[in-house]
N, C-alpha and C positions, 0 to 999 in steps of 0.2 A: 504494500500500500504506500502510496506517495503521500508525504506530509501535506502537500498542497490540497489533497482531497479532504483534509480535515479542517481547512481554513474556513472560518465563518466571520463575517464582519461583525463588529461590536453590536450594531443595531439588529443583527439577526439572532443574537443569543437568546432573547426572550422567546422568540418563535421556536427556536431549537429546543429550549427547555420545555416549552409546552408540548412539542412533538414527543419528547422523551417521556414526559408525564403521561401522555396518552398511551405510549407504548407500554409503560409500566402497568397501567390499568389493564390493557389488553392481555399482557403476560400474566398478571395476577388472575384474571378471569380464566385463562387457559390452564393455569396451575390448579385452580379450584376444580375445573372440569376433570383434569387428570386425576386429582385426588379422589374425586367421586368414583371414577372408574377403578382406581386402585383399591378403594374401600370395598367396592363390590367384589373384586377378586380376592381381597384379603379376608373377607368374611368367613371363608372356609380354611384359611391358612393360620394355624395356631402353632407357633414355635418361638424359641428365643430369637431366631433370625427375624421373624415377622415383627416382634416387639421392638427390636433394635431398629429395623427399617422404619417403622412408624415414628419412633422418637426422632430419628434423624430427619425424616421428611418434615415433621412439624417444626423442628428447630430451624431448619432452613427457611420455611415459610414465614416464621416470625421475625427473622433477622432483617432489619432494614439496611439497605446498602448506602454507603457514603455517596455514591453517584446520585441516588434517588433524592437524598436530602439536598444536595447541591442543585439539582434540577428544580425542585420545588421552590428553593430560595430564588433562583433566577426567574422562574415563572411568576412569582409573587411581585417581582419588580416590573413586570410587563404593564405598561399604562393602559 
């Protein structure tokens, strides 16, 4: 990837932050859909591995990323 592909003029940053926020919402929706599918599959899966997998999946879903916080701050600045 060329660094020039990542260039965004300063006045374009709020729009980019908004786009990133929309993508985060979309990905969160997809993650919930996947979790529903996994829950249906897991309903018959009972083992220590199943419990560990579930705990890991839930911890990842709860963890906010630094990038998302930055995107929300930039988006809040958008006039």
